[in-house]
MIMAR-758404 format. One record per residue (C-alpha): residue number from 0; x, y, z. Coordinates in Angstrom, 1 decimal. Layout:
REM MIMAR-758404
+-----+--------+--------+--------+
!   k !      X !      Y !      Z !
+-----+--------+--------+--------+
! NUM !      X !      Y !      Z !
...
+-----+--------+--------+--------+
***
This chain:
REM MIMAR-758404
+-----+--------+--------+--------+
!   k !      X !      Y !      Z !
+-----+--------+--------+--------+
!   0 !    1.9 !  -32.3 !   15.4 !
!   1 !    1.2 !  -30.3 !   12.3 !
!   2 !   -1.0 !  -27.3 !   13.5 !
!   3 !   -0.9 !  -25.4 !   10.0 !
!   4 !   -0.3 !  -26.1 !    6.4 !
!   5 !    2.1 !  -23.2 !    6.0 !
!   6 !    3.8 !  -20.9 !    8.4 !
!   7 !    4.6 !  -17.4 !    7.0 !
!   8 !    7.5 !  -15.6 !    8.7 !
!   9 !    7.1 !  -11.8 !    8.2 !
!  10 !    4.1 !   -9.7 !    8.0 !
!  11 !    5.4 !   -7.1 !    5.6 !
!  12 !    3.6 !   -6.7 !    2.4 !
!  13 !    5.0 !   -9.9 !    0.9 !
!  14 !    4.3 !  -12.1 !    3.7 !
!  15 !    0.7 !  -10.5 !    4.0 !
!  16 !    0.1 !  -11.0 !    0.3 !
!  17 !    1.2 !  -14.7 !    0.4 !
!  18 !   -0.9 !  -15.3 !    3.4 !
!  19 !   -3.9 !  -13.6 !    1.7 !
!  20 !   -3.4 !  -15.8 !   -1.4 !
!  21 !   -2.8 !  -19.0 !    0.6 !
!  22 !   -5.9 !  -18.4 !    2.8 !
!  23 !   -8.1 !  -17.7 !   -0.2 !
!  24 !   -7.4 !  -21.2 !   -1.2 !
!  25 !   -8.3 !  -22.8 !    2.2 !
!  26 !   -4.7 !  -23.4 !    3.1 !
!  27 !   -4.3 !  -23.2 !    6.9 !
!  28 !   -1.8 !  -20.6 !    7.4 !
!  29 !   -0.2 !  -18.8 !   10.4 !
!  30 !    1.8 !  -15.7 !   10.1 !
!  31 !    4.5 !  -14.7 !   12.5 !
!  32 !    5.7 !  -11.2 !   13.0 !
!  33 !    7.8 !   -9.7 !   15.6 !
!  34 !    6.7 !   -6.2 !   15.4 !
!  35 !    3.5 !   -5.0 !   13.8 !
!  36 !    2.1 !   -5.5 !   10.2 !
!  37 !    4.2 !   -3.3 !    7.9 !
!  38 !    6.3 !   -2.4 !   10.9 !
!  39 !    9.7 !   -2.9 !    9.2 !
!  40 !   10.8 !   -1.7 !    5.7 !
!  41 !    7.3 !   -1.9 !    4.1 !
!  42 !    5.8 !    0.8 !    6.2 !
!  43 !    8.6 !    3.0 !    5.1 !
!  44 !    8.3 !    2.4 !    1.5 !
!  45 !    7.8 !    5.3 !   -0.9 !
!  46 !    5.0 !    3.2 !   -2.3 !
!  47 !    5.4 !    3.8 !   -5.9 !
!  48 !    3.5 !    1.4 !   -8.2 !
!  49 !    4.8 !    0.9 !  -11.7 !
!  50 !    5.3 !   -1.8 !  -14.2 !
!  51 !    8.3 !   -0.3 !  -16.0 !
!  52 !   10.4 !   -3.3 !  -15.9 !
!  53 !   12.9 !   -4.6 !  -18.3 !
!  54 !   12.3 !   -8.2 !  -16.9 !
!  55 !    9.0 !   -9.5 !  -18.6 !
!  56 !    7.9 !  -11.6 !  -15.8 !
!  57 !    8.4 !   -8.8 !  -13.2 !
!  58 !    6.6 !   -6.4 !  -15.6 !
!  59 !    3.6 !   -8.6 !  -15.8 !
!  60 !    3.4 !   -9.1 !  -12.1 !
!  61 !    3.7 !   -5.5 !  -11.3 !
!  62 !    1.1 !   -4.7 !  -14.0 !
!  63 !   -1.4 !   -7.3 !  -12.1 !
!  64 !   -0.6 !   -5.7 !   -8.7 !
!  65 !   -1.4 !   -2.3 !  -10.0 !
!  66 !   -4.8 !   -3.8 !  -10.9 !
!  67 !   -5.1 !   -5.2 !   -7.6 !
!  68 !   -4.4 !   -1.9 !   -5.9 !
!  69 !   -7.0 !   -0.2 !   -8.3 !
!  70 !   -9.5 !   -2.9 !   -7.3 !
!  71 !   -8.2 !   -3.4 !   -3.7 !
!  72 !  -11.8 !   -3.0 !   -2.1 !
!  73 !  -13.0 !   -5.8 !   -4.3 !
!  74 !  -10.2 !   -8.2 !   -3.1 !
!  75 !  -10.0 !   -7.3 !    0.5 !
!  76 !  -13.0 !   -5.0 !    1.3 !
!  77 !  -10.6 !   -2.3 !    2.2 !
!  78 !   -8.7 !    0.7 !    0.6 !
!  79 !   -5.1 !    0.7 !   -0.3 !
!  80 !   -4.8 !    4.5 !   -0.7 !
!  81 !   -4.0 !    4.2 !   -4.5 !
!  82 !   -3.5 !    7.3 !   -6.6 !
!  83 !   -3.0 !    7.5 !  -10.2 !
!  84 !   -0.1 !    9.7 !  -11.3 !
!  85 !    1.5 !    8.2 !  -14.3 !
!  86 !    5.4 !    7.9 !  -14.2 !
!  87 !    7.9 !    9.5 !  -16.5 !
!  88 !   11.3 !    7.9 !  -16.6 !
!  89 !   14.1 !   10.0 !  -18.0 !
!  90 !   16.9 !    8.2 !  -19.6 !
!  91 !   20.4 !    9.2 !  -20.8 !
!  92 !   21.5 !    8.8 !  -24.5 !
!  93 !   23.3 !    5.5 !  -23.9 !
!  94 !   19.8 !    4.0 !  -22.9 !
!  95 !   18.1 !    4.8 !  -26.1 !
!  96 !   18.5 !    1.5 !  -27.9 !
!  97 !   17.3 !   -0.5 !  -25.0 !
!  98 !   14.3 !    1.8 !  -24.2 !
!  99 !   13.1 !    1.5 !  -27.8 !
! 100 !   13.1 !   -2.3 !  -27.2 !
! 101 !   11.5 !   -2.5 !  -23.9 !
! 102 !    8.7 !    0.1 !  -24.5 !
! 103 !    7.0 !   -1.8 !  -27.4 !
! 104 !    7.1 !   -5.2 !  -25.3 !
! 105 !    5.4 !   -3.3 !  -22.4 !
! 106 !    2.5 !   -2.1 !  -24.5 !
! 107 !    2.1 !   -5.7 !  -25.8 !
! 108 !    2.0 !   -6.8 !  -22.3 !
! 109 !   -1.0 !   -4.4 !  -21.6 !
! 110 !    1.3 !   -1.8 !  -19.9 !
! 111 !    0.5 !    1.5 !  -21.8 !
! 112 !    3.8 !    3.3 !  -22.3 !
! 113 !    4.7 !    6.2 !  -24.4 !
! 114 !    8.1 !    6.7 !  -25.9 !
! 115 !    9.0 !   10.4 !  -25.9 !
! 116 !   11.9 !   12.3 !  -27.5 !
! 117 !   13.4 !   15.2 !  -25.4 !
! 118 !   11.6 !   17.6 !  -27.6 !
! 119 !    8.3 !   15.8 !  -26.9 !
! 120 !    8.9 !   15.8 !  -23.0 !
! 121 !   10.0 !   19.6 !  -23.2 !
! 122 !    6.7 !   20.4 !  -24.8 !
! 123 !    4.6 !   18.7 !  -22.3 !
! 124 !    6.7 !   19.4 !  -19.2 !
! 125 !    8.6 !   22.7 !  -19.9 !
! 126 !    9.7 !   22.8 !  -16.2 !
! 127 !   12.3 !   20.1 !  -17.0 !
! 128 !   15.9 !   21.0 !  -17.7 !
! 129 !   16.5 !   18.1 !  -20.2 !
! 130 !   20.3 !   18.3 !  -20.2 !
! 131 !   21.8 !   14.9 !  -20.6 !
! 132 !   18.4 !   13.2 !  -21.5 !
! 133 !   18.2 !   11.1 !  -24.6 !
! 134 !   14.8 !    9.6 !  -24.4 !
! 135 !   11.8 !    9.3 !  -22.0 !
! 136 !    9.3 !    6.8 !  -21.3 !
! 137 !    5.9 !    7.5 !  -19.7 !
! 138 !    4.0 !    4.8 !  -18.1 !
! 139 !    0.2 !    6.0 !  -18.2 !
! 140 !   -1.2 !    3.8 !  -15.4 !
! 141 !    1.5 !    4.0 !  -12.7 !
! 142 !    0.7 !    5.6 !   -9.2 !
! 143 !    1.4 !    5.2 !   -5.6 !
! 144 !   -0.4 !    3.6 !   -2.8 !
! 145 !   -0.3 !    3.5 !    1.1 !
! 146 !    2.0 !    0.6 !    2.1 !
! 147 !    0.5 !    0.3 !    5.6 !
! 148 !   -3.1 !    0.3 !    4.4 !
! 149 !   -2.4 !   -2.3 !    1.6 !
! 150 !   -0.4 !   -4.6 !    4.0 !
! 151 !   -3.0 !   -4.5 !    6.9 !
! 152 !   -5.6 !   -4.9 !    4.4 !
! 153 !   -4.2 !   -8.1 !    2.8 !
! 154 !   -3.5 !   -9.5 !    6.3 !
! 155 !   -6.9 !   -8.6 !    7.8 !
! 156 !   -8.6 !  -10.3 !    4.7 !
! 157 !   -6.4 !  -13.4 !    5.1 !
! 158 !   -7.5 !  -13.6 !    8.8 !
! 159 !  -11.1 !  -13.3 !    7.8 !
! 160 !  -10.4 !  -16.3 !    5.4 !
! 161 !   -9.1 !  -18.4 !    8.2 !
! 162 !   -5.3 !  -17.4 !    8.7 !
! 163 !   -4.0 !  -16.9 !   12.1 !
! 164 !   -1.7 !  -13.8 !   12.7 !
! 165 !    0.7 !  -14.1 !   15.6 !
! 166 !    1.6 !  -10.5 !   16.0 !
! 167 !    4.6 !   -9.8 !   18.4 !
! 168 !    6.1 !  -13.4 !   18.2 !
! 169 !    9.7 !  -13.3 !   17.3 !
! 170 !   10.8 !  -16.4 !   15.4 !
! 171 !   14.0 !  -17.8 !   17.1 !
! 172 !   14.3 !  -21.2 !   15.4 !
! 173 !   13.1 !  -23.3 !   12.5 !
! 174 !   13.8 !  -26.9 !   13.1 !
! 175 !   13.1 !  -30.0 !   11.1 !
! 176 !   10.6 !  -32.5 !   12.6 !
! 177 !   10.3 !  -35.6 !   10.5 !
! 178 !    8.6 !  -34.6 !    7.1 !
! 179 !    7.4 !  -31.3 !    8.6 !
! 180 !    8.9 !  -28.3 !   10.4 !
! 181 !    8.6 !  -26.7 !   13.9 !
! 182 !    8.7 !  -22.9 !   14.2 !
! 183 !    9.7 !  -21.7 !   17.6 !
! 184 !    9.3 !  -18.3 !   19.0 !
! 185 !   10.8 !  -16.1 !   21.9 !
! 186 !    8.0 !  -17.0 !   24.2 !
! 187 !    8.9 !  -20.7 !   24.1 !
! 188 !    6.0 !  -21.7 !   21.9 !
! 189 !    6.6 !  -24.5 !   19.2 !
! 190 !    4.2 !  -24.5 !   16.2 !
! 191 !    4.2 !  -27.4 !   13.7 !
! 192 !    3.8 !  -26.7 !   10.1 !
! 193 !    4.0 !  -28.7 !    6.7 !
! 194 !    5.8 !  -25.9 !    5.0 !
! 195 !    7.5 !  -22.5 !    5.8 !
! 196 !    7.8 !  -19.4 !    3.8 !
! 197 !   10.3 !  -16.9 !    5.0 !
! 198 !    9.5 !  -13.4 !    4.0 !
! 199 !   11.2 !  -11.5 !    6.5 !
! 200 !   13.1 !   -8.9 !    4.6 !
! 201 !   16.4 !   -7.7 !    6.1 !
! 202 !   15.9 !  -10.5 !    8.7 !
! 203 !   15.6 !  -13.3 !    6.1 !
! 204 !   19.3 !  -14.2 !    6.0 !
! 205 !   19.9 !  -15.5 !    9.3 !
! 206 !   16.4 !  -17.3 !    9.4 !
! 207 !   17.4 !  -19.0 !    6.1 !
! 208 !   20.8 !  -20.0 !    7.5 !
! 209 !   19.0 !  -22.2 !   10.2 !
! 210 !   17.7 !  -24.4 !    7.5 !
! 211 !   21.1 !  -24.6 !    5.9 !
! 212 !   20.7 !  -21.9 !    3.1 !
! 213 !   23.4 !  -19.3 !    2.8 !
! 214 !   21.5 !  -16.6 !    1.0 !
! 215 !   23.5 !  -13.8 !   -0.8 !
! 216 !   21.6 !  -10.9 !    0.8 !
! 217 !   22.9 !   -7.6 !    2.3 !
! 218 !   21.0 !   -4.9 !    3.9 !
! 219 !   21.4 !   -1.3 !    2.8 !
! 220 !   20.0 !    2.0 !    4.4 !
! 221 !   18.1 !    4.2 !    1.9 !
! 222 !   16.7 !    7.6 !    2.7 !
! 223 !   13.5 !    9.4 !    1.6 !
! 224 !   13.2 !   13.2 !    1.7 !
! 225 !   10.0 !   15.0 !    1.7 !
! 226 !    9.4 !   18.6 !    0.5 !
! 227 !    6.4 !   21.1 !    0.3 !
! 228 !    5.9 !   22.6 !   -3.1 !
! 229 !    6.6 !   26.1 !   -1.7 !
! 230 !    4.6 !   27.8 !   -4.5 !
! 231 !    6.4 !   25.9 !   -7.3 !
! 232 !    4.5 !   24.7 !  -10.3 !
! 233 !    4.2 !   20.7 !   -9.6 !
! 234 !    6.1 !   18.5 !  -12.0 !
! 235 !    5.0 !   14.9 !  -12.6 !
! 236 !    6.1 !   11.8 !  -11.0 !
! 237 !    9.3 !   10.8 !  -12.5 !
! 238 !   12.6 !    8.8 !  -12.3 !
! 239 !   15.8 !   10.7 !  -13.5 !
! 240 !   18.4 !    8.1 !  -14.1 !
! 241 !   21.3 !   10.5 !  -14.8 !
! 242 !   20.2 !   12.4 !  -11.7 !
! 243 !   20.0 !    9.1 !   -9.7 !
! 244 !   16.7 !    9.8 !   -8.0 !
! 245 !   13.0 !    9.1 !   -8.1 !
! 246 !   10.1 !   11.7 !   -7.4 !
! 247 !    6.4 !   11.5 !   -6.7 !
! 248 !    3.9 !   13.7 !   -5.2 !
! 249 !    2.5 !   12.9 !   -1.8 !
! 250 !   -1.2 !   14.2 !   -1.6 !
! 251 !   -1.6 !   17.8 !   -2.6 !
! 252 !    0.9 !   19.7 !   -0.5 !
! 253 !    4.1 !   17.6 !   -0.6 !
! 254 !    6.4 !   15.5 !   -2.7 !
! 255 !    9.1 !   12.9 !   -1.9 !
! 256 !   12.4 !   12.2 !   -3.4 !
! 257 !   14.7 !    9.0 !   -3.0 !
! 258 !   17.9 !    7.8 !   -4.5 !
! 259 !   18.0 !    5.1 !   -7.2 !
! 260 !   21.4 !    3.5 !   -6.6 !
! 261 !   23.2 !    1.6 !   -3.9 !
! 262 !   23.7 !    2.9 !   -0.5 !
! 263 !   25.7 !    2.1 !    2.8 !
! 264 !   25.3 !   -1.3 !    4.5 !
! 265 !   23.3 !   -1.2 !    7.6 !
! 266 !   22.5 !   -3.3 !   10.8 !
! 267 !   18.7 !   -3.9 !   10.6 !
! 268 !   18.4 !   -3.8 !   14.4 !
! 269 !   20.5 !   -0.7 !   14.7 !
! 270 !   20.5 !    2.0 !   12.1 !
! 271 !   19.6 !    5.9 !   12.0 !
! 272 !   15.9 !    5.9 !   11.1 !
! 273 !   15.9 !    9.7 !   10.5 !
! 274 !   17.1 !   11.4 !    7.4 !
! 275 !   20.3 !   13.5 !    7.8 !
! 276 !   20.4 !   17.3 !    6.6 !
! 277 !   23.1 !   16.6 !    4.2 !
! 278 !   21.2 !   13.7 !    2.7 !
! 279 !   18.1 !   15.7 !    2.2 !
! 280 !   20.2 !   18.5 !    0.6 !
! 281 !   21.9 !   16.1 !   -1.8 !
! 282 !   18.4 !   14.9 !   -3.1 !
! 283 !   17.1 !   18.5 !   -3.2 !
! 284 !   20.1 !   19.6 !   -5.3 !
! 285 !   19.6 !   16.6 !   -7.7 !
! 286 !   16.0 !   17.6 !   -8.2 !
! 287 !   16.4 !   21.2 !   -8.7 !
! 288 !   19.2 !   20.6 !  -11.3 !
! 289 !   16.4 !   18.7 !  -13.3 !
! 290 !   13.6 !   21.0 !  -12.5 !
! 291 !   15.0 !   24.5 !  -11.4 !
! 292 !   11.6 !   26.0 !  -10.3 !
! 293 !   11.6 !   23.6 !   -7.3 !
! 294 !   14.2 !   25.7 !   -5.7 !
! 295 !   11.1 !   27.2 !   -4.2 !
! 296 !   10.4 !   23.9 !   -2.3 !
! 297 !   10.8 !   23.7 !    1.3 !
! 298 !   12.3 !   20.7 !    3.1 !
! 299 !    9.9 !   18.7 !    5.4 !
! 300 !   12.2 !   16.0 !    6.7 !
! 301 !   12.0 !   12.5 !    5.7 !
! 302 !   13.1 !    9.1 !    7.0 !
! 303 !   15.3 !    6.2 !    6.5 !
! 304 !   14.5 !    2.6 !    5.7 !
! 305 !   16.1 !   -0.6 !    4.8 !
! 306 !   16.5 !   -2.6 !    1.6 !
! 307 !   17.2 !   -6.3 !    1.6 !
! 308 !   19.4 !   -6.6 !   -1.5 !
! 309 !   20.5 !   -9.3 !   -3.8 !
! 310 !   23.8 !   -9.1 !   -5.8 !
! 311 !   21.7 !   -8.4 !   -9.0 !
! 312 !   19.0 !   -6.4 !   -7.2 !
! 313 !   16.2 !   -8.9 !   -8.2 !
! 314 !   14.2 !  -10.9 !   -5.9 !
! 315 !   15.1 !  -14.3 !   -4.4 !
! 316 !   12.2 !  -16.6 !   -4.6 !
! 317 !   12.4 !  -20.4 !   -4.4 !
! 318 !   12.6 !  -23.6 !   -2.2 !
! 319 !   15.9 !  -23.3 !   -0.2 !
! 320 !   15.2 !  -26.6 !    1.9 !
! 321 !   12.8 !  -29.4 !    1.7 !
! 322 !    9.5 !  -27.5 !    2.4 !
! 323 !   11.0 !  -24.2 !    3.2 !
! 324 !   10.8 !  -21.3 !    0.8 !
! 325 !   12.0 !  -17.8 !    0.5 !
! 326 !   10.5 !  -14.6 !   -0.9 !
! 327 !   13.0 !  -11.8 !    0.0 !
! 328 !   15.8 !   -9.7 !   -1.6 !
! 329 !   13.4 !   -7.4 !   -3.5 !
! 330 !   16.2 !   -4.7 !   -3.3 !
! 331 !   13.7 !   -1.5 !   -2.9 !
! 332 !   11.3 !   -2.5 !   -5.6 !
! 333 !    9.2 !   -5.2 !   -3.8 !
! 334 !    6.0 !   -3.2 !   -2.7 !
! 335 !    4.7 !   -2.8 !   -6.3 !
! 336 !    5.3 !   -6.3 !   -6.9 !
! 337 !    3.8 !   -8.1 !   -3.8 !
! 338 !    0.1 !   -8.0 !   -4.2 !
! 339 !    0.0 !  -10.1 !   -7.4 !
! 340 !    3.5 !  -11.8 !   -6.7 !
! 341 !    1.9 !  -13.4 !   -3.6 !
! 342 !   -0.3 !  -15.4 !   -6.0 !
! 343 !    2.8 !  -16.8 !   -7.6 !
! 344 !    4.4 !  -17.5 !   -4.3 !
! 345 !    1.4 !  -19.4 !   -3.1 !
! 346 !    1.6 !  -21.6 !   -6.2 !
! 347 !    5.1 !  -22.2 !   -5.4 !
! 348 !    4.6 !  -23.2 !   -1.8 !
! 349 !    1.6 !  -25.3 !   -2.5 !
! 350 !    3.0 !  -26.9 !   -5.5 !
! 351 !    0.0 !  -25.8 !   -7.5 !
! 352 !    1.7 !  -25.4 !  -10.9 !
! 353 !    3.9 !  -22.2 !  -10.3 !
! 354 !    4.7 !  -20.1 !  -13.3 !
! 355 !    7.9 !  -21.6 !  -15.0 !
! 356 !    9.3 !  -18.0 !  -15.1 !
! 357 !    9.6 !  -18.0 !  -11.4 !
! 358 !   12.4 !  -20.5 !  -11.4 !
! 359 !   14.7 !  -17.6 !  -12.8 !
! 360 !   14.6 !  -16.0 !   -9.3 !
! 361 !   15.7 !  -19.0 !   -7.4 !
! 362 !   18.7 !  -18.2 !   -5.1 !
! 363 !   20.9 !  -20.9 !   -6.7 !
! 364 !   21.3 !  -18.6 !   -9.8 !
! 365 !   24.3 !  -17.0 !   -8.2 !
! 366 !   26.0 !  -20.3 !   -7.6 !
! 367 !   25.2 !  -21.2 !  -11.2 !
! 368 !   26.5 !  -17.7 !  -12.4 !
! 369 !   23.3 !  -16.7 !  -14.2 !
! 370 !   22.5 !  -13.6 !  -12.4 !
! 371 !   19.5 !  -11.6 !  -13.9 !
! 372 !   20.3 !   -8.7 !  -16.3 !
! 373 !   17.7 !   -6.2 !  -15.5 !
! 374 !   17.4 !   -2.5 !  -15.2 !
! 375 !   19.5 !    0.2 !  -16.8 !
! 376 !   23.1 !    0.6 !  -15.9 !
! 377 !   23.6 !    1.2 !  -12.2 !
! 378 !   19.8 !    1.7 !  -11.8 !
! 379 !   19.1 !   -2.0 !  -11.4 !
! 380 !   16.3 !   -1.2 !   -8.9 !
! 381 !   14.2 !   -0.6 !  -12.1 !
! 382 !   14.4 !   -4.3 !  -12.7 !
+-----+--------+--------+--------+
***
C-alpha cells in the first residue's frame, strides 16, 4: 500500500527544502531523519550565502536561494537569520582571465559583482596585504544565514502544508514493491511510497547502494575556527584563494574561518567533532598573513563537520533507480544552494518539467567521463 507520494530520507537543509517544495504542491510527503533536523553536517555549516559560481546553473540557483533567505518569512513565516555582508574573493594572477569572463556573466544573471584590481582593493580595504593577489571579485548581495533556523523553518512549513516528519527514525532498507517502494526503519515499520528522494549527506552512499547505485561519494572532515576580534579593525567577509581559506563575521564580536581545499577522509559515524589546536593555529596563520592586524584576534575554539564529496566537487542530482532520486555530494557548498534547489529537485521527482540544466549533475557523468569543470584551480568548492 502506498502511504505517500514521496519519501524523503534526510532532514538536513536539502531534504527539508525538497519537502517544503513538494508539500507546497500538495504532494504527500514523508521525511525520515535519524537524528534531528539539521542534526548532521547542515547544523555545522558556516552558513555562507553567495552566488559567486563559475557554473551558470548553480549561480542562478544560489541567487534565487539568497532571495529566499532574504524573504524567508514570506515563504515560511519564520526567520532564517540572514545577514547581508557582501563577499570579496581574492584571486591569484593565474585566475585573472577566468575571473574577467565570469564576473560579467554574473552581472548579466542579476548577481551584482564588482571586478577589482589589487589597487582598488587596497584603497577600499587597506588592512589586507595583497601579496600574490592578481584580481578580486566583490559580490554585493552575499551574506550568511543560520543553517539550523533555515532547515527547521523549511521543514516546519512543510509540515504545516501536510508533510509528515518522522524524526528519530533510522532508515535501514529501501526495497522495491511492484511499481512502488517500501522504506523500512529501525523500529520495524514499513512505509510504502511512490518515489524516494535520498538526501542523506554523508550517509547517502550506502542507502543508494540498496537500490543498486554505486555513487562516487567520499566523506571528508572539515573544520571551522572561531575568533574574537580582540580589538582588531574588522575586515570584510572574504575568500582568499592563494591562502586557501574563507572568512566571515559571526555577529558583532566574532569571526569564523574555514579551509577551501580537500581534507582527510572520515567515518561519518565516528570522527573528531572538535577542532584541534594545530588546526585552529593553521587557519589563524593563514588569515594573519593576509590581514596582519588580526594578530590581535583571540581563538574561541571551533568545530569539525563533514562534507559528502563528489570527484568534481559538484552535486549529484538525478534518478538512480526507477522512482529513486538522489540530491547529495554538494561538497561543502550545499547550504547556500538548498532553498531554491529544492524546487528543481521537486520538479525532477514529480516529473514536472525539470530544468534541462539539471541533467548535467546526474551521477552518470562520471561513467561518461564528463565531469563538471567548475571553481578555480584546487578551490573547486567555489563551483
